[in-house]
N, C-alpha and C positions, 0 to 999 in steps of 0.2 A: 506494499499500499503506500504509497507516495502523498507525504504530508506535509503540510505546513503550517505552523503550529504559531497561534497570537497567544500569550500568557501572560501572567502578572503572578511570577516565585518570590518565596518569601519564605521559601525554605533554610534557616542559618541563620534569623534572626529572629532572635523576640519579639512575640507578640506578634507574629508575622503568622498568616494560616500556611499550610502545609502541604495543601494539596495539589496544586499545579506542579510541585517538585516530583510529588511520587507520579502521576500524570505521566508528566516527563523523562524521567527517571524508566518506569515502565515501559516506554517505548524505546528508551538507548541504551535497552537491555535484548528488545525481541525482534529479533531478523527481521518479523514478517513489516517492520515498520521504516520504509526508505525515506529520512525525513530531509526530506529538499532548502528548507529553511525554518527559523525562529525568530518569530519578532516578540517583543515589551513591549507593556505598555502598564500604566501606572495603575494602581489598584490594592494591592496587598500592601506593597510596600512603593513608596516613591519610585519612579524608574529608574531614577541614576542610584538605584541603591540594589533592586532586580534587577538592570543587565549585569552589574558587576557576580551577584549569584547565579546567573545563568550564565555565564562563563565558566564556574570553578565548577558548574554539573557537567559542561561537556569536559574540562578539562579528568574530573574524573571518571568520566564514561571514554576516555579517551577519543573524543571526535569534535575533537580544536577544528575539524574542515568544514563541519555544519556552519552555512553561512547563517547571519545573525545581524540582526541590529538593534538600537534599540529609539518606541517610539514615542509619545505622545506622555506629555508630562502633567497633564489634567484637562478634565473635560473640553474649557475654552478654548484648544487646540485643534475643536474638531471642524475636518475640510483644510486643517496651514495639512501640508504633502512632509511627510518626513521623510527620515531615511526608512523607519522600518514598512509603512505606509508605500514606500517605494519599492523594498525588495520583493512584497507580496505584487504589486502589481507588475512584476518585472520579471517575475516566476509565471505566476499565469499567463502574464500573451507569450513565453518563452515556449508554454508545454500547453495549449490550450482543452479542459475538457480530460486532462491529465494527471491533476491535484484535487484532496482531499483537503478541505481548510478548516483546522476546527480551535476555536476558541476558547479560551479559557480567564479572560479579563473581564474586565469592559470592552465596549465595541469601539471606541474611538479610532483602533489604528484599521482596523478594518470600514467603520463606516466612510471613511477618511480616503481610502482607497473605492470605492463604490461612489465617493462623487467625483472624484477625479478619472475615473477608467469606470461608466456606465453599465458598461459589458462585462464585470470583474465578475458576481457573481454566477453572467451567464459562461464563462468561461469556465467554470469549476466543475469537474467532475461531480463534489457534496461538498456540501458543510455541514458540521455536526459543531452544535451549540452545548457550552453550558452555563445557564444564566435563567431568570427568570421563576413564577412561582403562578399558579393557578390557585393557592391552596392558604390564606395569608394563616400567618404565625407562625409556620412548620418549625421553626431551627427551632427555640425556646419558649416549647407549650411548657414544661415542666417549670424549669425557673421561673417562667410569666408568672404564675402564679402559684409563686412560694415567694416573691419580695412584692415591694408596696408597688402597688401600678403606677402611681405618680409620677415613679420614677420613669417610667417611658411613657407618658401622657404627649410629650412635645416630638419622639421619635417614632416611637409604637407604628401609627399609619404609614410610618417610609418602613424604615428596616425589618418588622416584623409583618409588611405585605407585600413589598415590592424587593426584590431578592437582591443581596448586591452588587456583583457585575451591572443590571439593569438600571438599580437604582443610581452607581456613577455618572454616567451619563445617558439621561433618559432619549436625548435627542440623535446620539450614534446606537443606540439601542432600537428605537423608532423607525430609523433608516433600514437598520437589518431586519426585524421583525416584518415590517411590512412591504419590503421591498418584492416588488414583479416579480420572481424568476419560478421558470421552470427544471431548474436544477434541485436534488433532493436536499432538502436539510432536512434535519433532524437535531432534537430538541431537547438538551435532556435538561428538566427542570426539578426543583426543591421533590415535592414530590416524591420521584426517583431515588435521587439524590442523598435522601435521609435514610434510607431504607437500611441502610449496612454502618456499624462504626466500628471503629478500629480500635481494639482494648488494648490490654498490658497483654496480654497471648498473643497479638498479633505483634505487637513490636519486640515482643522475646523471644521470636523465631524471628524476624529480621538481623534482630543481634546477635543471635547464635551464629552467623553465617560469617568469617573473618574475609569481606573483600569490603573497598574500598568507598562502594555506590552501601551496600546496605548499612557497615557504620556509621558514617556518615549519616543517613538519614536516622537512625538509631541516637543516636547523641542528640540530634538537633531536634526531633521530633517529639521528647517527652514534657517537653514545660506546656508545649501543644497541648499534648495530653491529658494532664494533669489542671490545666487551664479550664479544656470541656468537663471533665470530670465534674469541675464542681458549677459550672454554667448549662448544661445542656443536662445535667442528672442518667443521663442514658451509661456513662462508667465510657466514653473514649470518645471518637470524629467523629465527624462524617469525612468521608473519603470523598466528595464532592467532584472535582476534576474528572478524576477517575474513569468516572463512568462514560467520556467521550471514546478513549481507547478501548476501551473494556468493548464498549459496545462496538466498535469496528469490526474485533476480532472476534465478537462473538453475539448478534444481534438477536438471534435470535430467545437472546434469554430474557429480552422487556417486553412490558404490554406497553403499545401508541394507540394512541387515536389520532385520526390525520384534521387539522385546524386551521384557521386562517386565528391571528393575533392584532389586537389594536394597543397600541399603546400610549397611555398620560402620559403627556410631561408636563402637563399643570396643576393638578390638581391632587395628585399621589404622585409625582415622577417615578418613571420604572414601572409603572404599577400593571400588567397582562388583565386583558379583557378577552374572552373570544367574540371574532365580528360574526354577526349573524348572516351576513353573507358571504360569497366568494370576492376572491381581488382578481381582477379585469388580467388577461394573460400572465398566469401565476399558476401554479400549484399549490395546494397548502402546505403546511409545517408535521414534520412526523413529530408529534410530541410525546416524552416516553413517563409514559405514567405509574409505571410500576415496573414488578419483576414478575413472569409467569406463574412461578411457584416456591415455595422455599425450596426447594434443592439450585433454581436458579439464582441464588442468593447467594447458597453458600459459594455454589461454582463461581461465581463473581466474585468471592472472597479467595477462592483457590487461586483465581488465577493471578490477582494484585497482590496477592504474597510472595508465588511464586515468578513470577516476574522482577520482584524489587531485592530477590534471591539470589539470580544469577549467576 
């Protein structure tokens, strides 16, 4: 699978989400993926911190030859052509209908590429997205119920209703999810991304493998695991972005629905809703809602851990 990846990596920094790096390491370790370019965007970390982390991951994987560029540092840069958007456009123009785009962070780089090259989506083979939710307050339900709700009064309608990637740049989210294209778009929303949890036993499995990537992961993921044990009440953290490459490896694990989406920019920025009508000159988005069964969920975790420990 020939892929381009747009991401906001954080593993290696305290208080930064780790799932982008897990998705990246999964693909770097799996020879079914031929990574043709990686771009970084603001999100989990400032882009000038996330980009050096990407460089570190590539060095650990001994794959520093993969083209990579730093992109947008804030949502106000939407539409301003940057090195990341240029790389995405260049690769797609050189390989029309051959590359699959994976978006793991806010959509600023991707939407900018679409603005400057309107055929960008049409010239891709496939687009797989991690972002959005159609089910409000998915992440922190147990935590939310245990604390004084006034604490969340000002942010609950955004952070607990609109998913992080969608919220960070609502205008870019709208351009990506409401774009008219017949290129297949598969979207992993929080509904499915929050069905699996990485716990102590998984980290111990990773830590037991004496190789550079597993050792790096186990060293830097423990702080994040500790935070999520407190925040979520679920005994661990969700491996959100890893749903994207695992979908590509075994799509039959997931339940999906076909729909067109609308994105709110003003009232609740980044909030998704299902469009009642079809979008002209466009196929619907394939939205992943769940795993097909318990065995599929178990298989997901097997794929994840086995690829992180190669």
